N, C-alpha and C positions, 0 to 999 in steps of 0.2 A: 302675710304670705311673702316670703323672700325667695327669689330665684337667682342662684349664682349662674352667670352666663356660661361658665365652663361645664356646668352640669345640667343645663336646661334640656338638652336633647334626651339624656338618659331618663329624666323624670317623666318624660312623655310616655314611657312604657308601663306605667303603673295603672292598673285597671280600677275604675270607680264606676260601678253600674248605676248608682243613683245619679251621677253627673250625666251619664249617657242618656238616661230616660228623660231627665229634665231638659237638656238641650234639644233633643229631638222633638219633644212636645212643644217647646217654645217656638222652634222654627216652623212647626206645622200650624200653630194657631195665632201667633202674634203677627199683626199686620206689618209686613216689612215694606219699607218705602223706597222710593226711587231717588236716593241721593248717593252720590259718590263720596266715599272717604278717599280722597284722591290726592295724588302727589303731582305737583306741577313744577315747572322750571322756567327760568328766564332764558335758558339756552335755546338756540333756534337751529332748526334744520338738521339735527343729527339723527341718523338712523340708529335706533337703539340696538339693533342687532349687529351693528358694526359696519354696515354697508354705506352706500352713498346717500346723500340727502335726496329728498323727494324731487323729482323732475318738475320743472315749471316751463313747459313748452310755450312758444309764442301763441298768444290768443287765449291763454288759460287764465289771464288776469292775475298771474302770480300765485295761483293756487296749485298745491301739489296734486298730481294726478296719478291714477293707478297705471302701472305698467301693463302693456297688453299681455294677456295670457290666453291660453286656449285649452280646450278639452278635446283630445283627439278621439276619433272613432274607434270602435272595437273594444271599448272599455278602458283604453289607455288614456291617462291624463298627463298633460304637460303644460308648462308655462309658469307664470308667476301670480301668486295671490297676494294682494297688497292689504296690509292691516294697519290702520291708523290708530295710534294711541298717544297718551300724554305722559307716560311714566319716565321719570329720570332717576329715581331711587334704584340702586343696583339690584336689590332683591326683587322689586317689582318688574324691572327689565328682565330679570331671569325667568319670571313666569312666561313672558312673551317668547323668550328664546326656547324654553322648555316646550311650549306649545308648538312652536315652529318645528322643533326636532321631532316631536310626537307625530305631527301631521305629515311631515316629509317622509318619515319612516313608513307610514301607512300608504303614502302616495308618492312613490319614488320619482315620478316625472314632474312633480310640482315643487316649486320653490316658494316659501313664504317670506315675504319682504315686510318686516316690521318697521314702520315709518313713524318716527317721533314728530309730533306736532305739539307746540307749547299749549299748556292747559287753556290759557286765556285766548288762544287763537282757534281752538278746535271747532267751536260752533260756527264761527264766521267762515272758516275755511271749508267746512263741510257744506254749509248752505251756499257759499259762493261756487264751489265746485259743482253742486247740483244744478245751479243756475246755468252753468256751462255744459250740463249733461255729462259731467265727469265725476271723479271722486274715487274713494277706495272700494275694494270688494267687501271689506269688513271694517266697521267702526266700533271702537271701544271708547266710551265717553262718560261724562258725568251722568249717571242714571236719572238725575232730576231733570235733565234737559231732553228727555225722550220726546215729550210732547212738542217742545220748541223745535227740535230737529225734524220731527215728523211733519209738523205744520210748514216747515221750511222746505219740504220736499227732499230732504237728504237721506231718508231711510226708506227701505223697501218694506211693504207689509209682508209678514211671514205667516199669515193665517193658515194657509193650506199646509205649509211645512209643520207648523206647530200642532195642528189638529191630527196629523198623521205620525207625529213623533211618539214612539212607543213609551218613552220615559217622561212624557209631559206631566203625568199624574204625580211625579215625585216633587214637583215644584209648587210651592204655595202661590195662590193667585196674586198675592201682593208683590211678587217679584216679576210678574208678567205685565209689561207696559203697553197699554192700549190707547188708541185715539179713535173716537167715533166707532168703537166696537171692533177695531182691527188691531191685531197684535203687531207691534213694530220692534220691540226689544225685550230682552229678558236679562235678569241679573244672574250671573253664575255663582255669586257668593254674597255674603253679607259682611259689611264693615261698620264699625261704630267706634265711638270715643270712650276712653276711660282715663283715669288719672294714674300715670306712671310715676313711680317714686324711686329715688336713689336711697336704697336701704342703708348704705354706708353713711351718707350725710345725716339721715334721720337718727341713726344710732349715735352719731357724734354730737348732735344737738339735743338728744334725749327726748324725742317725740315719736309717737306712733303714727302710722298712716291715717290720714284724717277721715272722719265720718260725716263731718258737718263743715259748712263754710267757715264757721268760727274756728274750728280745729285747723282748717287749711290756712287761714290768715295768721293764726298764732305760729304755725310751723314755718310759714314763709318769713315772718318777722325774725324768728330765731335763725333761719338759714341765712338771711341777709346779714344779721349781726355776726355770723361766723364767716362771712366773706363769700357767700354763694348767691346765685340768682334764685329767686323764689319759684318762678314758674315760667315755662315757655309755652307759647301758643301762636296761632296764626291770626294776624290782624289785617290781612289784605282786604282792600275795598271791593270785594266781589264775592262769588258764591262760596269760596273756601273760607273767607272770613265769616260769612253768615252761618256756615256749617258749624264753626267752632264757637260762635257767639250764642247760638240758639240755646244751649243748655243753661248758660248763666242768665240769659234774658227771661226764659221761661221760669227759672227758679225764683225770679223776682216778680212773677205773675203775668208776664207778657204772653199774649196768644194771638195767632193770626185770625182765629175765629172772631174775636172782638178786640182788635188792637187798641190798647190804652196807653196814652202818652206818659202817665205817671209811672206805670209799671215798667215801661221801656226806659224811662229816665233812671229808675232805680237800678235796673240791670246794667245800664251803661256806666252809671256812677260807681257801681261796685268794682268793675274792672279798671276804670279810669283811676280809681284810688290806688290800685295795685301799682300802676305806673308811677304815680306821684310819690308813693312810699318806697319805690325802688325795688319792688318785688318782681316786676315785669319790665323788660326793656322796651323802650319806645320803638326800637328797631323791629319789633314784632309786626309793625305795620307794613314792613317790606318782606316779611317771611311767608313763604307758602308752608304747607304742612310738613315738608321735608326738612327745612332748615331748623325749625325749633327742636325737632327730635335729634338732629345732629348735635345741637348745643347740649341737649340733655345727655346724649350718649357719650359726649366728651367729658362728662362729670362736672359740668359747670352749674347745674341747676338741681334743686331738690325735687322739683316736680315738672311734669310735662302733660299737658292736655293733648292726647294723641290717640291713635287707633291701634287695633289689633294687627293691622298690616305692618306695624313696625317691629314685630317680634323677630324677624330675620335680622334686621339692622341691629337690634339690641344684642342678640346672641353673637353677632360677628364683630361688634364694635365696642360695646360697653366693657370696661375693665373693673366693674364694681358689681356688687349685689344689687338687684333691682326687683321690683314687683309692680303689681297693678291693683288698684281698687276702683270700684265704681266712682264716678264723679260725685263729690259730696254736695248734692243739691238738696233743695227743700222739697216738700211733698209735691209741689207743682212743677218741679224741674223735669225736663224731657230731653232725650238724646235721640237724634236721628239714627235710623237703621238704614245704612246705605250700602253701596257697592256699585261698581261700574255697570252700565248697561252695555249690552252687546247686540249689534244689529248688522244686517246685510245692507251695503250701500245701495241707494236707489238706482244708481247708474252702473253698478257692477255688470260687466258683460259675462260674468261667470257665477251667477247667483246660486246655481245648484252646488257648485264647488264651495262657495262661501258658506252656504248653509251646512254643508258637510263638515267644514272646518269648525263651525260653532258646535255642532253635535259632538264632535270628537275631542274638543278641548273644553271650552267654558261650560258646556251643558252636559258633559259626561261626568260620571263619578270619578273616574281616573283623573280627569282634568281639574276637577274641583279640589281633589286631594293634593295635586301639584301646587295650586295656589295656597292651600293651607300650609304645606311644607315650606314653600319659599318665603311667604310673607305673613302667614297666620290668619288668612281670610277664612271666615266660617262658611262652609258649604251651604248653598241654598237648597240643594237636593236633600230630601228626607233620608234617603238611604246613605248618602255620603256623610251626613251628620251623625250617623251611628258608628262610623269607623273609629277604632281605638285612637287613631291619631287626633281625633277631635275630643273624644271622651276622657282621655287620660292627661290632657294638658292643663296644668295648674294656671298658667297665664290666661287661658281662655275662660276660666271660671268667672272672674268678675265681669267680663263682657257678656257672658250668658246671663248673669244676674241682672245686668243692666237691661238686656233685651226684655226680660220678664217684668221688671219693675218700672223702667223709665222709657221704654221704646216708644217712639213717636211717629205718627204718620207725617210724611213730608207735606208742606203747604200745598202741593199739587192736589191734595185731597179737598182743600177748601178754596184754592185759588184757581181762577179760570186759566186753562192751559196757556193761552197766549200771554198771560201776565206773569207766569212763574219766573222767567228770567229777570224781569223788572223788579219783582218782589225781592229776589235774591240780591240784586244789585243795590236796591234801596237800603236794606238792612246791612249789607256788607259795607257800604259807604258810610253809614251812620256809625257802625262799630269802629271802623278804621279812623275816621276823623276825630272821634272822641279819644281814642287811645293815643293818637298823635298830638292831642291838645289843641287841635285846630278849631274845634267848636265845643260848646258846653253841652253836657248831657241834657239839660233842660231844653235848649233851643233845638238841638238835634232830634230829640225824641218828638217834639211837637211837629217839626217839619216832616219827619219820616212817617209818622202816623197819618198825617194829612195826605201824603202821597200814597200810602198803602190803602187808605179808604177809597181813593179813586181807582186804584188798580183792582181792588177786590170787587168793584161794581161793574167792571168791564165784561 
């Protein structure tokens, strides 16, 4: 499947009813998990909507705080609703801007202030703000961290709101995040990883999109010989690295259910070998999920392990023909099904308005189609998943196939909630240190599994 970026939009208008039925069914029955396919940045303090940086008044401990807002009597609403997020990619930022425009249109007296918080600071800032009884009205965060943030007191339970939400039945249970039986967050869409390919490079070197790891390695070797990078991916020593490591590690037999050092060593060795052969840049250890796709979109690499949320970037940036296939994993390989979690801040002074914002943006069919249009995120609502914008898009097909064949429950299903963040960090650090050549796959795997066994018992 090859998509010319100039014609990508027009191809989305072709109807395929079989595709429609399959994707809807998949989203309804496949357990979707709470992991973000997320974009972070090393930039700090910038308000993604173009406004000022978050205020940090004295006594707040340097934590960005929500601006005061109010809801006036007589049904009139006024003031500022603050939304924290970690998006730096322009297409993902556009979702936030479009949501703000949508909500402000429906609520003329309200201003939505989208505040950028770096990905690797989001959890600490939310929890620190909660400790000071401050924080945003709405938080958009790595869905995998819902339990961590709820335990840290940063999120408000939304049980009563969710139980009275007329459209709640449109959402699969797996995108509803609970702790101790209480609903704290919900995913407005589903994101996952696939293998993007540069069709022009593949044609030049005479190979087809890979179906197996052997195919992939042969294609990367040919690409390197022709002067291109083989693959781009994220090697950060944290949850983003763990998110991209997981498919390759599970393809080698690794599992959180029964972590095995030999299987982990095999997975780490596989990708470490790519670095040593020059298929993958060691700089990947400093890249979040935005940078490697920028490298791919610039035409420098044959492949990119990245997500459906990059569709907007590909269409607006790539000057070559491109396509997507499922990651070429073994039968044991798994891919996380993710998406940001959305929640009301625990110390929002305007929780009713914050909930209304979520209902009209992330949780509405209209809002989920905005995220689809802007970045290619797959709606989590069953009805929105039936829209032709979903069912007619050829680039979404391999992602839908991945959901059905390789979709995985996030470790939160088998890891104690309080240990999830440490589990992510342990695997992310192991992945990054091996790619950087700082430690050997054997010693790293042994140490990581020992740490994981302790975390899984807590």
